[in-house]
Structures are given as structure tokens and as C-alpha cells.
N, C-alpha and C positions, 0 to 999 in steps of 0.2 A: 504494500500500500504506500503510495507516494503522495507527497503534499504538492501544493501549487508550484513549488520550485523544482519539481521533479525529483525530490529527495524522499527517501523512505522515512516515515515518521517513527518515533520511538515505539518499540515493541512492548515496553512496560512503562507505565506512568504511575505516579503516586496520587491516589484519590482519597476521599474520605473513608472508604472501606479498606484502604491499604493498597498493595501492589495490584495493578490492573493491566491486562493486555487487551487493548481496544480491538485489535485485529481478530482476536479469538473470543472476545466477550467473556472473559473469565478472570477471576482474581486468584492470587497466590497467597495462601495463609491469611485470608481476610479477617479484619478485626470485627466486622459486623455481618449480619446475615446478608447473603447475596445469592442469586440464582445458581451460580456455578463456581465451585472452588476447586483449585488444585492444591492439595495439602502435602507439604514436604515431609512432615513427621508428626508424631502424636503428642508432643508437649503442648500444654495448655495455652501457651502464648502463640501457638501456630495452628492448632486444631480446635475450633470452637463449634458449638452447636448452632443450629438454625439455618444452615445452608440448604439450598434447593437440592443440590447434588454434590457429591464429593468424588474427586479423582485422586487416587493414591496408588502406592505400590501394593503388590500382593502381600508383602510382609507387614505392611502397616495396617492392613485390614483388622486383624484381631486386636490390635492396640486401639484403633479408633472405635471399634465396637465396645471395648472395655470402657473407654473414656466418654464416648458420646452416645452409646446405645445404638439401636437400629436406625439407620438413615438410608438414603439412596446412595449406594457406593458403586463406583466404577473402578476396578482394579486393573493395574497394568504391570507387565513384566519389565524388568530393567532394559532400557534401550528401545522398547517397543514404541513405534511412532503411531500417534493417533491424531486425528484432525478435530480441532475446535475452531469453528468459523474458518477464517483464512489462515489460521496458524497451524503449523505442523509441530506437535508437542511430543516430547519424550522425557522419561524420568530416569535419572542415573544416580548410582550410589553416592551418598554424601559422607558416609563413615561416622555419622553423629550418634545415632542410636539405631536399633533394629528397624529396618524398613525405611530409613531416612533417605531422601532423594533431593537431587538438584533438578531444576526444571529447565529443559532446553526448549527454546522457542525459535522456529524458523519461519520467516515470511519473505517470499521473493528473494531467496538467497542470503538474506541477512539473518545472523544467528545471535541470539541473546541467551545467556544462562543466568538464572537466579539460583544462587547456591543454597538458600536456606541455611541452617546451621550445619557446620561440617568440621571435621578434623582429619589430620593426616597420620596421626599416631596409630600404631597397630591396636586393634580392639577385637578380642575373640568373640564378641557378641554381635557383630554386624559386619556387613561387607565393606571392604576398604573404599576410600574415596576414589572416584574415577575422574581423571582429568578430561574435560570436555572442551575442545577448542571452540572459540567463539569470537565474535566481533566486540560484544559488550558483555562484561562480567559484573553482575550484581553480587557483591560479596558481603557476608557478615563481617563485623569487626568488633565482636564482643570483647576480645582481649587485644585490641589494636594499639598497644604500647610496647616499646622495646623491653620493658621489665618482665613481661610475661613470656617465660621460656619453660617448657615442661620437662621434668625429669623422666627417666624411663619408668613406665608404670609397674614393671616387675619389681624394681627397687622399692617403689612405694608400697606394693603389696607385702614385701618382706618387712618393711617398717611397721605396717599395721599388725602383722603377726607378732613382731617383737614387742610392740606396745601392749598387745593382749597378754603376753607372758609377764610383762612388767606389772600390769594390773593384777594378775593372778597372785604374784608374790606379795602384793599389798592387800589381798582379799577384796579386790575391787572388780566391778564389771567394767568393760570397755564399750561405751556407747558411741557408735559412729554414725553421725548424721550424713545422709546422702540422699539425693533426689530419687524419687520412687520409680521413675522411668529412665533407664539407661545407665545412670551412675551406679545404682545399687547392684544391678546385674553385672556390670563390668567389674566392679570390685569383687563380687563373688566368683566370677570367672577367673580373674587373676589370682585369687587366693587359693585356687585348687592346687597350684604348684608349690604352695608354701605351708599349707595347713590341712589337717584332716578333721579337726573338731568342727561339728556343725555350727553355723551361725544362727542366732535367734533373730526373728523378724517382727517388726511392727506390722499390724494388719494391712496398712496402706502399701507397704513394700511387698508383702507376701503375695498379693494379687498379681502385681506386675512380674514378680519372679516366676509365678506359675505360667503366665502368658509366654515368657521366654522359654521355659522348660517345654511347653507344648510345641514351640518352634524348633526344638532340638538343640538349644544352646546349653552346653555343659557348664555347670556351676558347682561351687562348693555345696555340700548338703546343708539344708536349712530346716528349722523348726519354727512355727509361730510361737511367740511369747505367750499367746493365749492358752497354749497347752500346758503351761507351767502354773503351779499354784502361786497365789499372790505373795506368799511368804517364802518362796523358793530362794535358794542360795545361788546368786548369779556371779559369784567371784570367778574371775578368769574367763567369763563368757564374752564373746563378741556379739553385740546387739546392734542391728541396723535399724535406724528410724529416720523418718523424713524430718527436715529442719523444723517443720511446723509443730513437731512433738516436743520441742525444747520448752521446758517450764510447765508442761502440762501435768495433769493428774496421773496420766499414764506413765510418765517418766519418773515420777516420784516413788514408784514401787521399787526402784533400784536405789536403795538407801546409800550404798557405798559404791561410787562409780566415778570414773573419769569420762569426759566427753570430748570427742574429736569431730572434725568436719572434713569431708573429702570434697574439695572444690578447687578450681583454678584460682579463685579469689584468695586462697590460702598462700599463694605465692607472696603476698604482701603480709608481713608479720603483724602489722598494725590491725589488719582485719581480724586476725585471730584474737588479739588482745581485746579489741572493742566488743567482740561477741562473747568473750569470756570462755573460749574453748581451751581445754588443757593441751590439746594437740591439733595441729593442722596438717592435712595430707594433700599434697598438690596433685590432684587428678582432675582432668578436664575433658569434656566431650566436645570442646571447641578447639579450633586451630590457635596455636600460639603465634607470637609475632613473626618468628622466622618462617613458619609454615603459611601464614597469610601472604607474606611477600613471595614465597616460592610458588604458591598456587596461582597468584596473579600472573607471575611470569610464565608459568607452565601453560596457562590457557591461551597465551598469545593475544589476549584481548587488546584492542586499540583504545578502548574506553573502559574505565572501571568506576563503579558506583558502590560506595560503602554504606552499610545500613546498621542500625541499632547497636552502636558501640562507640569507641573512640575513633571518630571518622576524621579528626584533624591531625592525627599523629603522623 
């Protein structure tokens, strides 16, 4: 589609509902209800209820059904091209969480890619990021500052196990806060190489772990905390809970415990101190600064648009 000057107009624009492709008449991860949505992954800031229809990857479907219930879903294989209006669309692995995808849009030979959230680090719970050559690359920039550089996740998993043993020596539980979709499952998958003791799970995390197990993702054995009596001895146990559980009545059952947080934000020690965590573990499902730069270069894009992060770095 070309404008009055004979030039192709933008394939993605920012409107009141979020990112919109006018040539295909669809939105990407819209903020408000729209007739047609292409969803990059199942996190709540990307997948919302109320859309007329949802396009997603096959692997995202059980996650969206868990989070949004029954809707009108259209699922697509990785790289499968499908037409929406005048746009040729395909979904490509983003390496963020299970089923996460980048959105490739082609109109009249012009190619744009909207990355959604992504990472380049190895993750045993999802397909690796696929470099998709394009003319314009819309990239996330959640950690778009040079200070954000991730350690090897295997080393972090070893640190988590060592922390659990330290807590055991003090007759304390080790409560690790991590997001219920993606982060918790990745931590459990990485821990398989370092520990054999089952981890205990908050109910909000247990549901997502079961979704991943149904998808065939190998993880450390787990048990719901709800299967243990309220007065049980949790010394030396690793307990995974969502950040929202901090300070709740649920968390107070663990009378003697240390609390840690697994997040890229823990790269800044001040974040850990302000949130009063005993330990911070740097594990992120987003690209760090070097991988943001590497990915932009790898795509060969002539134009780059950064979203939802430090876009001025």
C-alpha cells in the first residue's frame, strides 16, 4: 500500500489500542478490546480478554486458555504464512516464554517485524529466538541500558541450590519469588541439573507448571504447598511464589524463612535492598543490553523502533 508520494506507508502504527497494522486491520498485543488481535505470548500485559478473535502460536494456545478462558482462537505453526487483509503475516520464535512469537508482516515486498518480548539466552522451556531479516524492526527495550548484562543461568541455578542449603543449616525455608508464567518454569528446568529435592509451589505457580508439564517440558519435581499441613517444618525447602504473595497471609505460614527474587531487575543491588529481599538472583526472560544490540544488527533492519523500556539509551 503506497501513499500519495508513491511510498509505502508504515506497516505498524501506534493507536489508542496499541500497535496496529492498517494494511491487515489487526492489532498486536492490544491494550483494549479490538476485533482482531495477534498475540505474541501469554503474559498479562500482552494477552488481554475481550478481543473478537485471537491469532497465536500452537504452543501459546493452552496458556491463553488458562489465562483468558475460551475465546475465538486461530493457531499457527512457526513460520506459517497467513493473510490478514493485504498483509502476509507469520509468527516466529521469540525465546521469551513457551509459545512466544515475533510477528513478521509483509506488504508489497516491505517487511516489518514486531519482536514482542524476547531473549537470546538458552532456555530449556521454549524454542530459541529466530533471527528474522526485515526492513523495520520493532524491538522491546525493557533492559535497554548498558548495566544490564546477564550471567549464565546455570551458574544462577547453582547459586539458588547453594542458598537453599545455607537456609537449611539455619533451619530456614528459602522462599523464591518469581513470575508465574515463564520465570518459575525456567528456574525449575534449570534446577534439574543441580538438585533432586522437590520444590514447593504456591497455587498460582502450580497451575502454570502443570501447563508446561503437559507441553512436555522437563522440570524439577514439585509439590503444592497446599498438600502440607499449616504447621509443617519447611526448613531447607525451596518454595516458589509469585511476587504478589510477599507480605500476604499465605507467606506468613513460613515463620523462619529467607526471601529471594529471581529477576533481571536484581542486576541492580539497590532494587534488592529497596524491596527488602535477602537474596537477588539475576534471571531474565528479556534480552540484555549486548543481546539487544546484537539482535538489531542481526536483523539487518534499516529502521529500528524501540518500545516499552529505556528507549533513549
